[in-house]
C-alpha positions in Angstrom: 89.5 124.4 107.9 90.3 120.7 107.4 90.9 117.6 109.6 93.8 115.2 109.3 93.4 111.5 109.0 95.6 108.6 108.0 94.3 106.6 105.0 96.0 103.3 104.2 99.2 104.6 105.8 99.2 108.1 104.2 98.2 111.4 105.7 95.2 113.0 104.1 92.9 115.9 104.9 89.1 115.9 104.9 86.4 118.4 105.8 85.5 118.6 109.5 82.5 116.4 110.4 83.0 114.3 107.2 81.3 110.9 107.2 83.0 107.7 106.2 80.4 107.6 103.3 81.5 111.0 102.1 85.2 109.9 102.2 84.4 106.8 100.1 82.4 109.0 97.6 85.4 111.4 97.4 87.6 108.3 96.6 85.1 107.0 94.1 84.7 103.8 96.2 81.0 104.2 97.1 79.2 101.0 96.3 82.4 99.0 95.6 83.2 95.7 97.2 85.4 96.9 100.0 86.0 96.5 103.7 86.7 99.5 105.9 88.4 99.6 109.3 88.6 102.8 111.4 91.0 102.7 114.3 91.3 98.9 114.0 87.5 98.3 114.2 85.5 97.1 111.2 82.7 99.5 110.2 79.6 97.8 108.8 78.6 99.0 105.3 75.2 100.0 106.7 76.9 102.6 109.0 79.2 104.3 106.4 77.0 107.3 105.9 76.4 107.9 109.6 79.9 107.2 110.8 81.5 110.6 111.5 85.3 110.8 111.1 87.4 112.5 113.8 90.8 114.1 113.9 93.7 111.6 113.7 91.5 108.6 112.7 93.4 105.8 111.1 91.4 104.3 108.2 92.3 101.1 106.2 90.3 100.3 103.1 90.8 97.0 101.4 89.2 95.5 98.3 87.0 92.4 98.9 88.2 89.6 96.7 85.8 86.7 95.9 87.0 83.2 95.2 85.9 79.7 95.1 
């Protein structure tokens, strides 16, 4: 069985009870300089592994760009 989410505007499926950290690992983004928003709320990096995704979550992942 799988669970549907929306990732950066595209429908995706993940395993039920998947964590945000597991999603990022699946996308090869674990440890990268990114910002993640779930249902329009920023999720702190320290919570990625414990943040459980739920059916129909809308997730936006953006690359952090440094400058100066």
